C-alpha positions in Angstrom: 11.1 27.8 -0.8 14.0 26.5 1.2 17.2 28.5 1.2 20.4 27.1 -0.2 21.6 26.6 3.4 18.5 24.6 4.2 19.0 22.6 1.0 22.5 21.9 2.0 21.5 20.7 5.4 18.9 18.2 3.7 21.7 16.7 1.7 24.0 16.5 4.7 21.3 14.7 7.0 19.9 12.3 4.5 22.8 11.9 2.1 20.7 12.5 -0.9 20.4 15.2 -3.6 17.3 17.4 -3.8 14.8 15.9 -6.2 12.3 18.0 -8.1 9.5 16.2 -10.1 6.4 17.3 -12.0 3.1 15.9 -10.9 3.1 13.3 -13.6 6.7 12.3 -13.0 6.0 11.7 -9.3 2.9 9.6 -10.0 5.1 7.7 -12.5 7.6 7.1 -9.9 5.1 5.8 -7.3 3.7 3.5 -10.0 7.2 2.2 -11.0 7.8 1.2 -7.3 4.3 -0.2 -6.7 3.7 2.5 -4.0 0.6 4.1 -2.8 1.5 7.2 -0.8 0.0 9.2 2.1 0.6 12.9 1.4 2.0 15.0 4.2 2.3 18.8 3.7 4.1 19.3 7.0 5.4 22.9 6.2 1.9 24.4 6.1 1.0 24.2 9.8 2.3 27.7 10.6 0.5 29.4 7.7 -2.8 31.3 8.0 -5.7 29.0 7.6 -6.6 30.4 4.2 -3.2 29.5 2.8 -3.3 26.1 4.4 -6.6 25.5 2.6 -5.0 26.3 -0.7 -2.2 23.8 -0.2 -4.7 21.2 0.9 -6.7 21.8 -2.2 -3.6 21.2 -4.3 -3.1 17.9 -2.6 -6.6 16.9 -3.1 -6.5 17.8 -6.7 -3.4 15.7 -7.2 -5.1 12.8 -5.5 -7.9 13.1 -8.0 -5.6 13.3 -10.9 -3.7 10.2 -9.7 -5.9 8.1 -7.4 -3.9 4.9 -8.0 -0.8 6.5 -6.4 -2.3 8.4 -3.4 -4.1 6.5 -0.5 -4.8 9.6 1.6 -3.6 12.6 3.6 -1.9 13.4 6.9 -2.8 16.9 8.1 -0.6 18.9 10.4 -1.8 21.9 12.5 -0.6 24.0 15.5 -2.8 22.8 18.4 -3.5 26.3 19.8 -5.6 26.8 16.7 -7.9 23.9 17.2 -11.3 25.3 16.2 -10.2 26.3 12.6 -8.0 23.3 12.3 -10.8 20.9 13.1 -13.1 22.6 10.6 -10.3 22.2 8.0 -10.0 18.6 8.9 -13.6 17.9 8.3 -13.5 19.8 5.0 -10.6 17.8 3.7 -12.0 14.5 5.1 -15.2 15.0 3.2 -13.5 15.9 -0.1 -10.7 13.4 -0.1 -11.0 10.0 -1.9 -9.5 7.9 0.9 -7.8 8.1 4.3 -7.4 11.5 6.2 -5.8 11.7 9.6 -4.0 14.1 12.0 -0.2 14.1 12.3 0.9 15.4 15.5 4.4 17.0 15.5 5.2 17.9 19.1 8.9 18.9 18.3 8.2 21.4 15.5 5.1 22.9 17.3 6.8 23.1 20.7 3.8 21.3 22.3 4.4 17.6 23.3 1.8 15.1 22.2 0.5 14.5 25.6 -0.3 18.1 26.2 -4.1 18.8 26.6 -4.0 21.3 23.7 -3.9 18.2 21.5 -6.9 16.6 23.2 -9.6 18.1 20.7 -7.6 16.4 17.8 -7.6 13.0 19.5 -11.2 13.2 20.4 -12.2 14.0 16.8 -10.1 11.2 15.5 -12.0 8.8 17.9 -15.2 10.1 16.7 -14.2 9.3 13.2 -12.3 6.0 14.0 -9.2 7.3 12.2 -5.5 6.9 13.4 -3.4 9.7 14.6 0.3 9.8 13.6 2.6 10.8 16.4 6.2 11.7 15.5 8.8 10.2 17.7 12.7 10.2 18.1 15.4 12.1 16.5 14.2 14.6 13.8 16.3 15.8 10.8 14.8 19.3 11.2 17.4 21.4 12.8 19.9 18.6 13.1 23.4 19.8 13.4 22.5 23.4 14.0 23.2 25.5 17.2 20.2 25.0 19.3 18.7 22.6 16.7 16.3 25.5 15.5 14.9 25.5 19.1 13.4 22.0 18.8 13.2 20.0 22.0 13.9 16.3 21.3 12.1 15.1 24.4 8.9 16.3 22.8 9.4 13.1 20.6 9.9 10.8 23.6 7.7 7.6 23.4 6.3 8.6 27.0 4.0 11.0 25.1 2.7 8.1 23.0 2.1 6.1 26.1 0.2 8.9 27.8 -2.0 9.5 24.8 -2.7 5.7 24.3 -3.6 5.4 27.9 -5.9 8.3 27.9 -7.7 7.2 24.7 -7.7 3.4 24.7 -10.1 3.6 21.7 -7.8 5.7 19.7 -5.6 4.2 16.9 -2.1 5.7 17.7 0.6 5.2 15.0 4.0 6.0 16.5 6.1 7.4 13.5 9.8 7.2 12.9 12.2 4.9 14.8 12.3 6.4 18.3 16.0 6.7 18.6 17.5 7.0 21.1 14.6 5.6 23.1 14.0 2.5 21.0 13.6 0.2 24.1 11.1 2.6 25.6 9.0 2.5 22.3 9.0 -1.3 22.4 7.8 -1.3 26.0 4.9 1.1 25.0 3.8 -1.3 22.2 4.0 -4.3 24.4 1.9 -2.5 27.0 -0.6 -0.6 24.8 -2.4 -2.7 22.2 -3.8 0.4 20.5 -0.2 1.6 19.4 1.4 0.6 16.1 4.6 1.7 14.6 5.8 3.0 11.1 9.4 3.5 10.4 9.9 6.4 7.9 13.0 8.6 7.9 15.6 5.8 8.5 17.0 3.0 6.3 16.6 -0.4 8.0 20.4 -1.0 8.2 20.4 1.8 10.8 17.7 0.3 13.0 18.8 -0.9 16.6 19.3 -4.6 17.1 16.3 -4.6 19.5 14.1 -3.0 16.8 15.3 -5.5 14.1 14.5 -8.4 16.4 11.0 -7.1 17.1 10.4 -6.6 13.4 11.1 -10.3 12.7 9.4 -11.5 15.9 6.6 -10.5 18.2 5.9 -7.2 16.6 5.8 -8.3 13.0 2.0 -7.6 12.7 2.2 -4.1 14.2 5.2 -2.6 12.4 4.9 -1.1 8.9 7.3 0.4 6.4 7.6 4.1 5.7 10.0 5.8 3.4 10.1 9.6 3.7 10.1 10.3 0.0 11.8 12.3 -1.6 14.5 12.7 1.0 14.8 8.7 1.0 13.8 6.8 -2.0 12.4 3.4 -2.7 15.2 2.3 -5.0 17.6 2.4 -2.1 15.3 1.7 0.9 13.6 -1.3 -0.5 16.7 -3.3 -1.4 18.0 -2.6 2.1 14.9 -4.1 3.6 15.3 -7.1 1.3 19.0 -7.6 2.4 18.3 -7.6 6.2 17.5 -11.3 6.3 13.8 -11.1 7.2 11.5 -13.9 6.0 9.4 -13.4 2.9 6.3 -13.6 5.2 7.6 -10.9 7.5 8.6 -8.6 4.6 5.1 -9.0 3.0 3.5 -8.0 6.4 5.9 -4.9 7.0 6.1 -3.6 3.5 2.4 -4.1 2.5 -0.1 -6.2 4.4 0.1 -4.4 7.9 -0.5 -0.9 6.3 -3.3 -2.3 4.1 -5.1 -3.8 7.1 -4.4 -0.7 9.3 -5.9 1.9 6.9 -8.8 -0.1 5.3 
């Protein structure tokens, strides 16, 4: 459970109240907004593997109950526990109804994505032909606190995405979150590395940089996809903001739906 101080920090960073829903209420919310989510239990990665399995089983059970609202799972692990993490990945992948992939969080784990400790995770993803999500840019975790909870922002620099994509050209790399303040660097990586795509959770589209907005409507419209970050950000606010940014209907259809459908099929 989060402390009251942590909950207050969430409200401050994202400007939303904490939302608690039952399983059925959450599924109904996704249906209402025509969303099919990929679940991400990011907080589990530091737990003993036995507890991680219990949370993964909970997520799998939720997916079985509401398969129309859950497309798959992002699994997060600490890289120094590769053997047990890879075993758990295989277990979840065999039990899940849809997509299962790794999410690499270099900032929270303290190990940048280009570090060799992550190589077994990338190699397993190549074996399965599944994308890897690599978190980039400013994180809300620790934001505004002295020392930022010890998080080193540079571990989310696009240079790490570039290094991974170069080492594993057959790997599908999905850069995650607007890479502020290194947006131009992220665009350069995408221009140079055809195996890199980009999803934009954690920010509303009004806050995107001018360069990113230009790429969404232009040459990167087939490789950029919507992300929300529910429940901190919610569809009823984020989707209208997308619709009001002036993108064409064709671009919106790609970014909000078609690109992700093609990427995860």
